[in-house]
C-alpha positions as CSV (number, residue, x, y, z in Angstrom):
1,M,-29.2,14.3,-48.4
2,H,-31.1,15.5,-45.3
3,D,-28.9,16.9,-42.7
4,A,-29.9,14.6,-40.0
5,S,-29.4,11.6,-42.2
6,M,-25.9,12.8,-43.1
7,L,-24.9,13.6,-39.4
8,A,-26.1,10.2,-38.7
9,E,-24.0,8.7,-41.5
10,L,-21.0,10.7,-40.3
11,I,-21.4,9.3,-36.9
12,R,-21.7,5.8,-38.0
13,A,-18.7,5.8,-40.2
14,N,-16.6,7.8,-37.7
15,Q,-16.5,5.8,-34.5
16,P,-15.7,6.5,-31.7
17,C,-17.5,9.7,-31.7
18,V,-17.7,12.4,-28.9
19,A,-20.3,14.8,-28.6
20,L,-19.6,18.2,-26.4
21,T,-22.9,19.6,-25.0
22,G,-23.8,22.2,-22.5
23,A,-25.0,21.9,-18.9
24,G,-28.7,22.1,-20.2
25,V,-28.5,18.7,-21.9
26,S,-27.0,17.0,-18.9
27,T,-29.1,18.7,-16.5
28,E,-32.2,17.3,-18.8
29,S,-31.0,13.7,-18.5
30,G,-30.8,13.8,-14.9
31,I,-27.0,14.3,-14.6
32,P,-26.1,17.2,-11.8
33,D,-24.6,20.5,-13.2
34,F,-22.1,22.5,-11.3
35,R,-23.8,25.7,-10.1
36,S,-27.5,24.8,-9.2
37,A,-28.9,24.5,-5.8
38,G,-28.1,20.4,-5.9
39,G,-25.1,20.9,-8.2
40,I,-21.7,19.6,-7.8
41,W,-20.4,22.6,-6.2
42,S,-22.8,22.3,-3.4
43,S,-21.0,19.3,-2.1
44,Y,-17.1,20.3,-2.8
45,D,-15.5,23.7,-2.7
46,P,-14.7,24.4,-6.2
47,Y,-11.3,26.1,-5.3
48,E,-10.2,23.0,-3.4
49,V,-11.3,20.4,-6.1
50,G,-11.0,22.4,-9.3
51,S,-7.4,23.7,-8.9
52,I,-4.1,22.9,-10.4
53,D,-2.9,22.9,-6.5
54,A,-5.4,20.3,-5.3
55,F,-4.6,18.0,-8.3
56,R,-1.0,18.0,-7.5
57,R,-1.8,17.1,-3.8
58,D,-3.9,14.4,-4.4
59,P,-4.1,13.4,-8.5
60,A,-6.2,10.3,-7.4
61,S,-8.9,12.1,-5.7
62,A,-9.6,14.3,-8.8
63,S,-10.5,11.1,-10.7
64,S,-12.5,9.6,-8.5
65,R,-14.9,12.2,-7.2
66,S,-18.6,11.8,-8.2
67,A,-21.7,13.7,-7.4
């Protein structure tokens, strides 16, 4: 069986399926990355929103942010 066919069959047979990818895939799809000029960190301070202390202060805010 061809590798792509085998992969497709594995995905079909094992739902739900999650793929973890790098920033290049999301950027190509129009999803903002973190570090580019228009990325997420240009709108938010990573030390403020990306720390455990910030999460403990306001856990709801951590799950509601979007770029």
